[in-house]
C-alpha positions in Angstrom: 92.9 108.2 89.8 90.5 108.8 92.7 90.8 106.5 95.7 87.8 104.4 96.8 88.9 104.9 100.4 91.7 106.8 102.0 93.0 107.6 105.5 96.3 108.6 107.0 98.0 105.2 106.3 95.8 103.4 103.8 94.7 104.1 100.2 92.3 101.7 98.4 91.7 101.8 94.6 88.9 100.1 92.8 89.8 98.8 89.3 91.7 96.3 87.2 95.3 96.1 88.5 96.6 96.3 85.0 95.1 99.8 84.7 95.5 101.0 88.3 99.2 100.1 88.8 100.7 102.4 86.1 98.4 105.3 87.2 99.5 105.5 90.9 102.8 106.3 92.7 104.4 103.2 94.0 107.9 104.5 94.6 107.6 104.0 98.4 106.6 100.3 98.2 108.9 98.0 100.1 106.9 94.8 99.9 104.0 93.3 98.1 101.4 90.8 99.4 99.4 89.1 96.7 96.5 86.7 97.2 95.4 86.0 93.6 92.6 83.8 92.5 94.4 80.4 92.2 92.4 79.4 89.1 91.7 75.9 90.4 87.9 75.8 90.5 85.0 76.5 88.2 83.7 79.3 90.4 83.2 82.7 88.6 85.6 84.6 90.8 88.4 82.1 90.6 90.0 83.3 87.4 93.8 83.7 87.3 94.7 87.2 85.9 97.1 86.3 83.2 100.4 88.2 83.5 99.8 89.9 86.8 103.4 89.2 88.1 104.7 91.3 85.2 102.3 94.1 86.0 103.8 94.3 89.6 107.4 94.0 88.4 106.9 96.9 85.9 105.6 99.3 88.6 107.2 98.7 92.0 110.8 99.4 92.9 113.2 96.6 92.1 114.2 96.3 95.8 110.6 95.4 96.7 110.0 91.8 97.6 106.7 90.0 97.2 104.9 87.4 99.4 102.3 85.5 97.4 99.7 83.1 98.7 99.1 79.9 96.7 99.2 76.2 96.4 102.0 74.0 95.1 99.9 73.3 92.0 99.4 77.0 91.4 103.1 77.9 91.7 104.2 75.0 89.5 101.6 75.8 86.9 102.3 79.5 86.9 106.1 79.4 87.4 107.0 80.9 84.0 104.8 84.0 84.7 106.9 84.7 87.8 110.3 83.9 86.4 109.5 85.6 83.1 108.8 88.8 84.9 112.2 88.6 86.7 110.9 87.2 90.0 113.2 84.7 91.9 112.3 82.6 94.9 114.2 84.1 97.9 116.1 80.9 98.8 117.9 80.7 95.5 120.3 83.4 96.7 123.8 81.9 96.7 125.3 81.7 100.2 122.0 82.6 101.9 119.8 80.4 104.0 116.7 82.5 104.1 113.3 80.9 104.6 111.5 81.6 101.3 108.3 79.8 102.1 106.0 79.8 105.1 102.9 77.6 105.7 99.6 78.8 106.9 98.1 75.9 108.9 94.3 76.3 109.1 92.0 75.1 111.8 89.6 73.7 109.2 90.2 72.3 105.8 88.8 71.3 102.5 88.9 68.3 100.2 89.6 64.8 101.4 87.6 63.3 98.5 88.6 60.0 97.0 91.0 59.2 99.8 93.1 62.3 99.5 94.5 64.1 102.5 92.4 66.8 104.2 93.8 70.1 102.9 94.6 72.3 106.0 97.4 74.5 104.7 98.3 77.2 102.1 101.7 78.4 101.1 103.2 81.9 101.1 106.3 82.1 98.9 108.6 85.1 98.9 109.9 86.4 95.6 112.4 89.2 94.8 114.2 90.7 91.7 117.1 93.0 92.5 120.2 92.3 94.7 119.2 90.3 97.7 121.2 92.7 99.9 118.8 95.5 98.9 115.7 93.6 100.1 114.5 94.5 103.5 114.3 91.4 105.8 113.8 91.8 109.6 114.2 88.7 111.7 110.6 87.9 112.8 110.2 86.9 116.5 107.1 85.8 118.4 106.2 86.0 122.1 106.2 82.8 124.2 104.9 82.3 127.7 107.4 80.0 129.4 109.7 80.0 132.4 112.8 82.1 132.0 115.5 80.3 130.1 118.4 82.7 130.5 121.7 80.9 130.7 125.4 81.4 130.9 127.4 78.5 129.6 131.0 77.8 128.7 132.0 77.3 125.0 132.2 73.7 123.8 135.7 72.1 123.6 137.4 73.0 120.3 135.6 76.2 119.8 138.3 78.4 121.3 139.5 79.4 117.9 136.3 81.3 117.4 136.4 83.3 120.7 138.8 84.0 123.6 139.5 80.9 125.7 137.1 80.4 128.6 134.8 83.2 127.4 131.3 82.4 128.5 128.4 82.6 126.2 125.4 84.6 127.6 121.9 84.1 126.5 119.1 86.3 127.9 115.5 85.1 127.5 113.5 88.1 126.4 110.2 86.3 126.2 110.4 85.8 122.4 111.7 83.2 120.1 112.4 83.0 116.4 109.1 82.8 114.5 108.3 79.4 113.0 107.8 78.8 109.3 104.5 77.1 110.0 101.9 79.6 111.4 98.6 78.4 112.8 95.8 80.9 112.4 92.0 80.7 112.6 90.1 80.9 109.3 87.3 83.4 109.4 84.8 82.1 106.9 81.9 82.7 109.2 82.1 86.4 108.6 81.6 85.8 104.9 83.3 89.0 103.8 85.3 87.2 101.2 85.4 83.8 99.7 89.1 83.2 100.7 89.7 85.8 103.3 93.0 85.4 105.2 93.3 86.2 108.9 95.2 89.2 110.0 97.4 86.9 112.2 98.9 85.3 109.1 99.5 88.5 107.1 100.9 90.8 109.8 104.1 88.9 110.5 105.0 88.9 106.8 104.5 92.7 106.6 106.5 93.3 109.7 109.4 91.1 108.4 109.5 92.6 104.9 108.3 96.2 105.2 110.4 98.6 107.4 108.9 101.4 109.5 108.4 104.2 107.0 108.1 101.7 104.1 105.0 101.0 102.1 102.9 97.9 101.3 101.2 97.1 98.0 98.2 94.7 98.5 97.3 93.0 95.2 93.8 91.5 95.0 92.9 93.2 98.3 89.5 91.5 98.7 87.9 92.6 102.0 91.0 94.4 103.2 92.9 92.0 105.5 96.3 93.2 104.3 95.3 96.9 104.8 94.0 96.2 108.3 97.2 94.5 109.2 99.2 97.5 107.9 97.0 99.8 110.0 97.8 97.8 113.1 101.6 97.9 112.3 101.6 101.6 111.5 102.7 100.9 107.9 101.5 102.8 104.8 99.6 100.7 102.4 98.0 100.8 98.9 95.3 98.3 98.0 93.8 97.3 94.6 90.6 95.5 94.3 88.3 95.1 91.2 85.0 94.1 92.8 82.9 97.0 94.3 81.3 94.8 97.0 84.7 93.9 98.2 85.9 97.5 98.2 82.9 98.4 100.2 83.6 95.7 102.8 87.2 96.7 103.0 86.3 100.4 103.4 83.9 99.6 106.2 86.6 97.6 108.1 89.2 100.3 107.6 86.9 103.2 108.6 86.6 101.8 112.1 89.3 101.2 114.7 90.6 97.7 113.7 88.7 95.0 115.6 90.9 92.2 114.3 93.3 91.3 117.1 96.8 90.4 116.3 99.9 90.4 118.5 102.8 92.1 116.7 106.1 93.4 117.8 
């Protein structure tokens, strides 16, 4: 299968994912990012591709995890398609307290009709299939700009059984903190490259946390190429699949230039 676009890190294929996935080498994929049509409107492009979680499961390594954009309604309605393909939500792992869902808080929203709340968020849910220990998970951190908070404190009373008596606990402020599960990022509708284009700033942290250096990303329903631009910025290899030619053309145009989308990544 001939790529629609290719460079040192990124390869983009145009076609139906059901046909493309079995025809390409996905052995190096460590994580998947999927932004499917949610199937919640009457718009022509908003048609859920029945069975796509099974297509991914049949072609990527069992150790690859998957982050999927969606709404609560979408995930509840399509639950059987995920679980039927062997996907499990990350937090169901016994003995683990992993954050399996993050929330993208948008600057602008939709809805608020008939007294409903203004919708200013979307979900990203992490799924996996094989042993959790085989899934790559890096602890995501984000930069903060505050006064130095480095401290040395004595252990609390009663904690001596866990460490030597009077052993001080040192904490060094490295200018970062554990990334929050709610991420605020600006929507970019004004560029009109895609009907539901996600900002690089929401995609990049999930790639960094789930795809190791040297690993590979599979971008399902690539659209105008945000996932692939984020992979470029992070130095990760990536494969994208998109069925619409106009979207492939916009993605190729973005990728063929030095990325202009700014995102701060570690």
